[in-house]
N, CA and C atoms as an extended XYZ file, in Angstrom:
471
Properties=species:S:1:pos:R:3:atomname:S:1:resname:S:1:resid:I:1 pbc="F F F"
N       154.214      130.287       23.897 N   MET     1
C       154.842      130.417       25.094 CA  MET     1
C       154.934      131.205       25.512 C   MET     1
N       155.545      132.923       25.252 N   THR     2
C       155.094      134.183       25.937 CA  THR     2
C       153.687      134.017       26.895 C   THR     2
N       152.650      133.361       26.658 N   THR     3
C       151.469      133.619       27.572 CA  THR     3
C       151.820      132.557       28.707 C   THR     3
N       152.562      131.620       28.534 N   ARG     4
C       152.746      130.845       30.104 CA  ARG     4
C       154.055      131.567       30.619 C   ARG     4
N       154.792      132.279       30.051 N   GLY     5
C       155.686      133.094       31.051 CA  GLY     5
C       156.885      132.459       30.807 C   GLY     5
N       156.968      131.592       29.667 N   LEU     6
C       158.471      130.952       29.230 CA  LEU     6
C       158.947      132.007       28.257 C   LEU     6
N       160.013      131.577       27.899 N   GLN     7
C       161.010      132.616       27.103 CA  GLN     7
C       162.142      131.571       26.134 C   GLN     7
N       162.153      132.023       25.068 N   LEU     8
C       162.816      131.334       24.222 CA  LEU     8
C       164.466      131.898       24.231 C   LEU     8
N       165.609      131.194       24.366 N   ALA     9
C       166.776      131.799       24.534 CA  ALA     9
C       167.156      131.358       22.688 C   ALA     9
N       167.244      132.957       22.358 N   HIS    10
C       167.517      132.730       20.909 CA  HIS    10
C       168.488      132.532       20.265 C   HIS    10
N       169.713      132.829       21.668 N   HIS    11
C       171.634      132.621       20.943 CA  HIS    11
C       171.216      130.513       21.445 C   HIS    11
N       170.450      130.157       21.560 N   LYS    12
C       170.842      128.754       21.940 CA  LYS    12
C       170.522      127.932       20.918 C   LYS    12
N       169.732      128.824       20.180 N   THR    13
C       168.873      128.202       18.989 CA  THR    13
C       169.558      127.867       18.063 C   THR    13
N       169.257      126.153       17.356 N   GLU    14
C       170.163      125.784       16.351 CA  GLU    14
C       168.846      124.773       15.052 C   GLU    14
N       169.421      125.013       14.012 N   ALA    15
C       168.397      124.293       13.038 CA  ALA    15
C       169.319      123.928       12.142 C   ALA    15
N       169.048      122.513       11.613 N   VAL    16
C       169.583      121.638       10.397 CA  VAL    16
C       168.579      121.499        9.284 C   VAL    16
N       168.985      121.815        8.373 N   MET    17
C       167.954      121.281        7.021 CA  MET    17
C       168.606      119.854        6.726 C   MET    17
N       167.031      118.781        6.851 N   LEU    18
C       167.253      117.637        6.366 CA  LEU    18
C       166.854      117.395        5.227 C   LEU    18
N       167.413      116.918        4.271 N   THR    19
C       167.663      116.859        3.033 CA  THR    19
C       168.920      115.840        2.152 C   THR    19
N       168.058      115.257        0.975 N   LYS    20
C       168.863      114.505        0.362 CA  LYS    20
C       169.779      115.131       -0.773 C   LYS    20
N       169.338      116.321       -1.548 N   LYS    21
C       169.369      116.964       -2.689 CA  LYS    21
C       170.740      117.644       -2.423 C   LYS    21
N       171.229      117.717       -3.505 N   TRP    22
C       172.349      118.004       -3.578 CA  TRP    22
C       172.748      120.068       -3.568 C   TRP    22
N       171.678      119.988       -4.484 N   ALA    23
C       171.281      121.465       -4.537 CA  ALA    23
C       170.353      121.933       -3.904 C   ALA    23
N       169.970      123.245       -3.040 N   TYR    24
C       168.844      123.672       -2.828 CA  TYR    24
C       168.781      124.922       -1.944 C   TYR    24
N       167.777      125.771       -1.911 N   ASN    25
C       168.104      127.035       -1.790 CA  ASN    25
C       167.704      127.048        0.333 C   ASN    25
N       168.763      127.564        1.018 N   PRO    26
C       168.382      127.164        2.884 CA  PRO    26
C       167.252      128.177        2.788 C   PRO    26
N       166.249      127.622        3.514 N   PRO    27
C       164.972      129.269        4.177 CA  PRO    27
C       165.888      130.252        4.815 C   PRO    27
N       164.908      131.110        5.268 N   GLN    28
C       165.732      131.871        6.111 CA  GLN    28
C       164.740      131.755        7.189 C   GLN    28
N       165.156      131.232        8.486 N   LEU    29
C       164.038      131.101        9.571 CA  LEU    29
C       164.340      132.064       10.404 C   LEU    29
N       163.592      132.415       10.928 N   SER    30
C       163.638      133.603       12.439 CA  SER    30
C       162.708      133.100       13.620 C   SER    30
N       162.709      133.343       14.357 N   ILE    31
C       161.977      133.504       16.019 CA  ILE    31
C       162.100      134.641       16.207 C   ILE    31
N       160.876      135.324       16.337 N   GLY    32
C       161.059      136.603       17.390 CA  GLY    32
C       161.686      137.568       16.760 C   GLY    32
N       162.112      137.685       15.754 N   GLY    33
C       162.112      138.744       14.367 CA  GLY    33
C       164.213      138.426       14.446 C   GLY    33
N       164.773      137.225       15.464 N   ILE    34
C       166.033      136.832       15.267 CA  ILE    34
C       166.241      136.092       14.116 C   ILE    34
N       167.112      136.130       13.104 N   PRO    35
C       167.149      135.374       12.113 CA  PRO    35
C       167.938      134.184       12.860 C   PRO    35
N       167.497      133.044       12.937 N   ILE    36
C       168.468      131.109       13.151 CA  ILE    36
C       169.393      131.066       11.626 C   ILE    36
N       170.664      130.723       11.906 N   GLN    37
C       171.798      130.185       11.053 CA  GLN    37
C       171.362      129.035       10.981 C   GLN    37
N       171.726      128.016        9.903 N   LEU    38
C       171.394      126.867        9.572 CA  LEU    38
C       172.449      126.408        9.913 C   LEU    38
N       172.817      124.820       10.244 N   ASN    39
C       174.272      124.712       10.894 CA  ASN    39
C       174.220      123.049        9.871 C   ASN    39
N       175.259      122.773        9.364 N   LYS    40
C       175.748      121.422        8.952 CA  LYS    40
C       174.869      119.810        9.500 C   LYS    40
N       174.962      120.521       11.290 N   HIS    41
C       175.095      119.240       12.024 CA  HIS    41
C       174.610      119.878       13.366 C   HIS    41
N       173.860      118.912       13.883 N   LEU    42
C       173.582      119.577       15.202 CA  LEU    42
C       173.541      118.157       16.108 C   LEU    42
N       173.779      118.591       17.303 N   ARG    43
C       173.311      117.748       18.683 CA  ARG    43
C       172.258      117.561       19.483 C   ARG    43
N       171.189      116.151       18.750 N   TYR    44
C       170.409      115.886       19.614 CA  TYR    44
C       169.873      114.411       20.583 C   TYR    44
N       169.937      114.838       22.008 N   LEU    45
C       169.839      114.253       22.411 CA  LEU    45
C       171.034      112.693       22.492 C   LEU    45
N       172.219      113.291       22.108 N   GLY    46
C       173.509      112.352       21.986 CA  GLY    46
C       173.741      112.000       20.850 C   GLY    46
N       172.558      111.916       19.972 N   VAL    47
C       173.302      111.994       18.484 CA  VAL    47
C       173.553      113.057       17.637 C   VAL    47
N       174.218      112.787       16.532 N   ILE    48
C       174.684      113.742       16.010 CA  ILE    48
C       174.342      113.890       14.143 C   ILE    48
N       173.121      114.553       14.025 N   LEU    49
C       171.993      114.882       12.671 CA  LEU    49
C       172.805      115.487       12.322 C   LEU    49
N       173.539      115.366       10.789 N   ASP    50
C       173.515      115.894       10.011 CA  ASP    50
C       172.429      115.863        8.413 C   ASP    50
N       172.942      116.762        7.707 N   SER    51
C       171.843      117.929        6.644 CA  SER    51
C       171.344      116.325        5.728 C   SER    51
N       172.095      115.329        5.472 N   ARG    52
C       171.915      114.255        4.828 CA  ARG    52
C       171.404      112.864        5.177 C   ARG    52
N       171.392      113.262        6.818 N   LEU    53
C       171.110      111.860        7.554 CA  LEU    53
C       172.107      110.663        7.579 C   LEU    53
N       173.141      111.249        7.110 N   SER    54
C       174.333      109.333        6.844 CA  SER    54
C       175.112      109.482        7.951 C   SER    54
N       175.301      110.025        9.390 N   PHE    55
C       175.499      109.817       10.461 CA  PHE    55
C       176.965      109.374       10.341 C   PHE    55
N       177.585      110.038        9.424 N   VAL    56
C       179.376      109.394        9.582 CA  VAL    56
C       179.788      110.253       10.707 C   VAL    56
N       179.241      111.666       11.093 N   LYS    57
C       179.748      112.815       12.252 CA  LYS    57
C       179.429      112.051       13.189 C   LYS    57
N       178.370      111.286       13.374 N   HIS    58
C       178.189      110.931       14.493 CA  HIS    58
C       179.056      109.999       14.741 C   HIS    58
N       178.950      108.668       14.031 N   ALA    59
C       179.912      107.278       14.165 CA  ALA    59
C       181.421      108.151       14.274 C   ALA    59
N       182.174      108.963       14.058 N   GLU    60
C       183.210      109.465       13.757 CA  GLU    60
C       183.493      109.996       15.473 C   GLU    60
N       182.273      110.792       15.705 N   THR    61
C       182.361      111.252       17.135 CA  THR    61
C       182.846      109.813       18.225 C   THR    61
N       181.709      109.255       17.905 N   VAL    62
C       181.786      107.924       19.237 CA  VAL    62
C       182.953      107.322       19.244 C   VAL    62
N       183.204      107.061       17.915 N   ALA    63
C       184.420      106.107       17.900 CA  ALA    63
C       185.645      106.712       18.431 C   ALA    63
N       185.950      108.247       18.302 N   ARG    64
C       186.856      108.778       19.006 CA  ARG    64
C       186.870      108.819       20.502 C   ARG    64
N       185.474      108.936       21.036 N   LYS    65
C       185.347      108.398       21.926 CA  LYS    65
C       185.400      106.863       22.978 C   LYS    65
N       184.781      106.100       22.281 N   ALA    66
C       185.145      104.728       22.579 CA  ALA    66
C       186.678      104.080       22.370 C   ALA    66
N       187.505      104.775       21.698 N   SER    67
C       188.941      104.900       21.398 CA  SER    67
C       189.764      104.863       22.529 C   SER    67
N       189.132      106.081       22.959 N   THR    68
C       189.777      106.410       24.163 CA  THR    68
C       190.018      105.363       25.128 C   THR    68
N       188.693      105.201       25.188 N   SER    69
C       187.950      104.152       26.295 CA  SER    69
C       189.122      102.877       26.087 C   SER    69
N       189.278      102.609       24.880 N   ALA    70
C       189.739      101.259       24.628 CA  ALA    70
C       190.993      101.611       24.914 C   ALA    70
N       191.806      102.186       24.510 N   VAL    71
C       193.162      102.665       24.844 CA  VAL    71
C       193.215      102.726       26.229 C   VAL    71
N       192.615      103.337       27.413 N   ALA    72
C       192.415      103.060       28.695 CA  ALA    72
C       192.538      101.641       29.359 C   ALA    72
N       191.537      100.927       28.330 N   LEU    73
C       191.159       99.503       29.026 CA  LEU    73
C       192.451       98.791       28.396 C   LEU    73
N       192.787       99.025       27.420 N   SER    74
C       194.517       98.564       27.380 CA  SER    74
C       195.496       98.221       27.933 C   SER    74
N       195.803       99.594       28.345 N   ARG    75
C       196.821       99.850       29.840 CA  ARG    75
C       196.606       98.690       30.903 C   ARG    75
N       195.408       98.500       31.062 N   ILE    76
C       195.505       97.940       32.563 CA  ILE    76
C       194.977       96.434       32.173 C   ILE    76
N       195.040       95.806       30.841 N   MET    77
C       195.061       94.770       30.592 CA  MET    77
C       196.221       94.453       29.170 C   MET    77
N       197.581       94.295       29.558 N   PRO    78
C       198.489       93.782       29.066 CA  PRO    78
C       198.583       92.515       28.487 C   PRO    78
N       199.123       91.985       27.171 N   ASN    79
C       198.891       90.984       26.784 CA  ASN    79
C       199.553       90.218       27.691 C   ASN    79
N       200.407       90.057       28.367 N   ILE    80
C       200.840       89.521       29.378 CA  ILE    80
C       200.697       89.496       30.482 C   ILE    80
N       200.312       88.452       31.064 N   ARG    81
C       199.508       88.574       32.494 CA  ARG    81
C       198.470       89.640       32.127 C   ARG    81
N       198.008       90.123       33.275 N   GLY    82
C       197.378       90.895       33.308 CA  GLY    82
C       195.392       90.009       33.870 C   GLY    82
N       194.570       90.577       33.739 N   PRO    83
C       193.142       89.889       33.821 CA  PRO    83
C       192.622       88.865       32.935 C   PRO    83
N       191.928       87.776       33.729 N   CYS    84
C       191.829       86.454       33.307 CA  CYS    84
C       190.358       87.183       32.125 C   CYS    84
N       190.545       85.833       31.527 N   GLN    85
C       189.558       86.206       29.927 CA  GLN    85
C       188.009       86.663       30.085 C   GLN    85
N       187.741       86.419       31.260 N   TRP    86
C       185.737       86.655       31.333 CA  TRP    86
C       185.968       88.264       31.981 C   TRP    86
N       187.169       88.965       33.040 N   LYS    87
C       187.257       90.079       32.757 CA  LYS    87
C       187.739       90.892       31.783 C   LYS    87
N       188.316       90.528       31.077 N   ARG    88
C       188.601       91.011       29.616 CA  ARG    88
C       187.377       91.116       28.877 C   ARG    88
N       186.261       90.225       29.065 N   ARG    89
C       184.991       90.334       28.318 CA  ARG    89
C       184.775       91.464       28.745 C   ARG    89
N       184.144       91.196       30.330 N   LEU    90
C       183.594       92.798       31.076 CA  LEU    90
C       184.306       93.767       30.684 C   LEU    90
N       185.341       93.883       30.269 N   LEU    91
C       185.947       95.639       30.176 CA  LEU    91
C       185.462       95.846       28.590 C   LEU    91
N       185.543       95.010       27.897 N   VAL    92
C       185.352       95.362       26.668 CA  VAL    92
C       183.601       95.913       26.379 C   VAL    92
N       182.787       95.248       27.196 N   SER    93
C       181.649       95.810       26.839 CA  SER    93
C       181.009       97.310       27.748 C   SER    93
N       182.169       97.846       27.956 N   VAL    94
C       182.147       99.451       28.164 CA  VAL    94
C       182.668      100.293       27.134 C   VAL    94
N       183.549       99.260       25.785 N   VAL    95
C       183.692      100.008       24.502 CA  VAL    95
C       182.329       99.626       23.702 C   VAL    95
N       181.375       98.518       23.692 N   GLU    96
C       180.517       98.109       23.214 CA  GLU    96
C       179.613       98.759       23.481 C   GLU    96
N       179.391       99.154       24.497 N   SER    97
C       178.176      100.161       25.293 CA  SER    97
C       178.363      101.514       24.322 C   SER    97
N       179.525      101.765       24.341 N   GLN    98
C       179.472      103.509       23.992 CA  GLN    98
C       179.317      103.622       22.636 C   GLN    98
N       179.586      102.423       21.494 N   LEU    99
C       179.769      102.487       20.380 CA  LEU    99
C       177.493      102.247       20.106 C   LEU    99
N       177.119      101.085       20.795 N   LEU   100
C       176.031      101.009       20.192 CA  LEU   100
C       174.903      102.144       21.165 C   LEU   100
N       175.266      103.439       21.743 N   TYR   101
C       174.373      104.218       22.473 CA  TYR   101
C       173.413      104.799       21.270 C   TYR   101
N       172.377      104.880       21.089 N   ASP   102
C       171.571      105.099       20.521 CA  ASP   102
C       171.410      104.292       18.659 C   ASP   102
N       171.837      103.082       19.313 N   ALA   103
C       171.869      102.271       17.731 CA  ALA   103
C       170.624      102.456       17.117 C   ALA   103
N       169.443      101.836       17.813 N   PRO   104
C       168.376      102.140       16.703 CA  PRO   104
C       167.860      103.145       15.743 C   PRO   104
N       168.605      104.460       16.228 N   VAL   105
C       168.007      105.827       15.602 CA  VAL   105
C       169.016      105.451       14.000 C   VAL   105
N       170.536      105.137       14.646 N   TRP   106
C       171.198      105.621       13.216 CA  TRP   106
C       171.624      103.837       12.663 C   TRP   106
N       171.312      103.090       13.210 N   SER   107
C       171.601      101.609       12.404 CA  SER   107
C       171.013      101.457       10.973 C   SER   107
N       169.619      101.243       11.207 N   GLU   108
C       169.043      100.984       10.007 CA  GLU   108
C       169.821      102.500        8.348 C   GLU   108
N       169.766      102.946        9.140 N   ALA   109
C       170.956      104.294        7.712 CA  ALA   109
C       172.563      104.139        7.702 C   ALA   109
N       172.962      103.517        8.455 N   THR   110
C       173.852      103.105        7.822 CA  THR   110
C       174.436      101.832        7.639 C   THR   110
N       173.645      101.445        7.527 N   SER   111
C       173.642       99.692        7.624 CA  SER   111
C       174.072       99.221        6.033 C   SER   111
N       174.137       99.820        5.568 N   SER   112
C       174.630       99.910        4.369 CA  SER   112
C       175.893      100.663        3.917 C   SER   112
N       176.374      101.572        4.855 N   THR   113
C       177.316      102.379        4.568 CA  THR   113
C       178.941      101.878        5.031 C   THR   113
N       179.749      101.703        4.289 N   ALA   114
C       181.312      100.662        4.492 CA  ALA   114
C       181.688      102.343        5.420 C   ALA   114
N       181.320      103.424        4.966 N   LYS   115
C       182.578      104.119        5.916 CA  LYS   115
C       182.045      104.114        7.583 C   LYS   115
N       181.041      104.076        7.766 N   VAL   116
C       180.638      104.191        9.392 CA  VAL   116
C       180.855      102.331        9.855 C   VAL   116
N       180.688      101.770        8.773 N   ARG   117
C       181.338      100.476        9.359 CA  ARG   117
C       182.064      100.153        9.958 C   ARG   117
N       183.611      100.933        9.268 N   THR   118
C       185.300      101.202        9.130 CA  THR   118
C       185.274      101.815       10.613 C   THR   118
N       184.931      102.753       10.544 N   ILE   119
C       184.857      103.598       11.452 CA  ILE   119
C       184.829      102.843       12.703 C   ILE   119
N       183.412      102.501       13.211 N   SER   120
C       183.098      101.758       14.362 CA  SER   120
C       183.761      100.247       14.423 C   SER   120
N       184.444       99.909       13.611 N   ARG   121
C       184.804       98.352       14.238 CA  ARG   121
C       185.983       99.009       14.564 C   ARG   121
N       187.081      100.031       14.384 N   ARG   122
C       188.349      100.479       15.030 CA  ARG   122
C       188.176      100.086       16.580 C   ARG   122
N       187.649      100.914       17.245 N   PRO   123
C       188.217      100.927       18.380 CA  PRO   123
C       187.471       99.547       19.390 C   PRO   123
N       186.723       99.070       18.514 N   GLN   124
C       186.107       97.102       19.084 CA  GLN   124
C       187.358       96.102       18.629 C   GLN   124
N       188.335       96.829       17.677 N   ARG   125
C       188.887       95.696       17.438 CA  ARG   125
C       190.209       96.254       18.362 C   ARG   125
N       190.547       97.117       18.737 N   VAL   126
C       191.650       96.960       19.848 CA  VAL   126
C       191.186       96.628       21.396 C   VAL   126
N       189.633       96.926       21.204 N   ALA   127
C       189.701       95.806       22.896 CA  ALA   127
C       189.593       94.337       22.307 C   ALA   127
N       189.030       93.715       21.348 N   ALA   128
C       189.307       92.632       20.602 CA  ALA   128
C       190.138       91.913       20.666 C   ALA   128
N       191.388       92.793       20.343 N   LEU   129
C       192.634       92.294       20.224 CA  LEU   129
C       193.040       92.062       22.308 C   LEU   129
N       193.091       92.654       22.620 N   ARG   130
C       193.351       92.879       24.161 CA  ARG   130
C       192.476       91.899       24.910 C   ARG   130
N       191.240       91.622       24.233 N   THR   131
C       190.802       90.126       25.288 CA  THR   131
C       191.177       89.132       24.608 C   THR   131
N       191.797       88.570       23.853 N   ILE   132
C       192.196       87.650       23.558 CA  ILE   132
C       194.050       87.302       23.499 C   ILE   132
N       194.356       88.691       23.936 N   ARG   133
C       195.815       88.786       23.884 CA  ARG   133
C       196.322       88.610       22.934 C   ARG   133
N       196.175       89.300       22.150 N   ALA   134
C       196.877       88.869       20.393 CA  ALA   134
C       197.834       90.279       20.423 C   ALA   134
N       198.616       90.822       18.932 N   TYR   135
C       199.257       91.697       18.763 CA  TYR   135
C       198.432       92.076       17.585 C   TYR   135
N       198.710       93.429       17.583 N   ARG   136
C       197.811       94.080       16.366 CA  ARG   136
C       197.928       93.092       14.679 C   ARG   136
N       198.396       92.625       14.385 N   THR   137
C       199.001       92.103       13.362 CA  THR   137
C       197.930       90.666       12.893 C   THR   137
N       196.991       90.455       13.741 N   VAL   138
C       195.876       89.642       13.578 CA  VAL   138
C       194.944       90.460       12.924 C   VAL   138
N       194.289       89.595       12.131 N   SER   139
C       193.148       90.480       11.262 CA  SER   139
C       191.881       90.985       12.284 C   SER   139
N       191.008       91.832       12.044 N   ASP   140
C       190.062       91.835       12.607 CA  ASP   140
C       188.850       90.872       12.413 C   ASP   140
N       188.738       89.859       11.352 N   GLU   141
C       187.669       88.957       11.760 CA  GLU   141
C       188.112       87.987       12.980 C   GLU   141
N       189.488       87.710       12.658 N   ALA   142
C       189.902       86.587       13.537 CA  ALA   142
C       189.859       87.304       14.978 C   ALA   142
N       190.093       88.292       15.275 N   ALA   143
C       190.134       88.846       16.502 CA  ALA   143
C       188.903       88.597       17.327 C   ALA   143
N       187.315       88.874       16.310 N   PHE   144
C       186.013       89.050       16.748 CA  PHE   144
C       185.468       87.748       17.110 C   PHE   144
N       186.014       86.867       16.011 N   VAL   145
C       185.951       85.157       16.252 CA  VAL   145
C       186.247       84.688       17.260 C   VAL   145
N       187.827       84.969       17.698 N   LEU   146
C       188.400       84.424       19.128 CA  LEU   146
C       188.192       85.193       20.087 C   LEU   146
N       187.618       86.352       20.078 N   SER   147
C       186.862       87.177       21.143 CA  SER   147
C       185.130       86.497       21.588 C   SER   147
N       184.440       85.795       20.437 N   ASP   148
C       183.429       85.947       20.801 CA  ASP   148
C       182.619       87.276       20.953 C   ASP   148
N       183.237       88.132       19.925 N   ILE   149
C       182.531       89.853       20.074 CA  ILE   149
C       182.120       89.818       18.227 C   ILE   149
N       180.751       89.784       18.511 N   PRO   150
C       180.402       90.025       17.093 CA  PRO   150
C       180.759       91.492       16.892 C   PRO   150
N       180.753       92.211       15.652 N   PRO   151
C       180.998       93.403       15.128 CA  PRO   151
C       179.823       94.322       15.350 C   PRO   151
N       179.953       95.466       15.629 N   VAL   152
C       179.102       96.386       15.945 CA  VAL   152
C       178.204       96.609       15.307 C   VAL   152
N       178.590       96.973       13.764 N   ASP   153
C       177.195       96.889       12.770 CA  ASP   153
C       176.604       95.384       12.457 C   ASP   153
N       176.968       94.369       13.289 N   LEU   154
C       176.229       93.632       12.833 CA  LEU   154
C       175.325       93.435       14.172 C   LEU   154
N       175.587       94.004       15.430 N   ILE   155
C       175.179       94.015       16.743 CA  ILE   155
C       173.799       95.160       16.522 C   ILE   155
N       173.862       95.829       15.498 N   ALA   156
C       173.267       97.112       15.634 CA  ALA   156
C       172.175       96.901       14.566 C   ALA   156
N       172.210       96.266       14.227 N   ALA   157
C       171.484       95.977       12.683 CA  ALA   157
C       170.362       94.816       13.026 C   ALA   157
């Protein structure tokens, strides 16, 4: 790189050790004589990769972002009056698109993980309840069926 006139920003360099082992000796990495510290997770192209490739941290971050959007959208979609059904469905697609970002990367790894499934369904449930103008006593499955919204984990798979 230096022969081409490019320099590496050593203070921005991050690394993560991808392994399924519980006990391992972390390698000592260095670039240009400067040691690089291993992180438990790092963000790459919008996806948070953790050392076990479980994508739980990614699901939590995306669900938090989608929850803020769902709450903001629920303020403009009250249960009484408000926009009609197809407009509500259009607004719910915002939450779905946030949850499904980079789904081909993480969907196969998380298809059997119940924790990721429940984390990703929380914001979608809020949006589905507002779509059908229901209160929070309605079950998840009933809200998804009545709003014609399949759960995110089934869409991603």
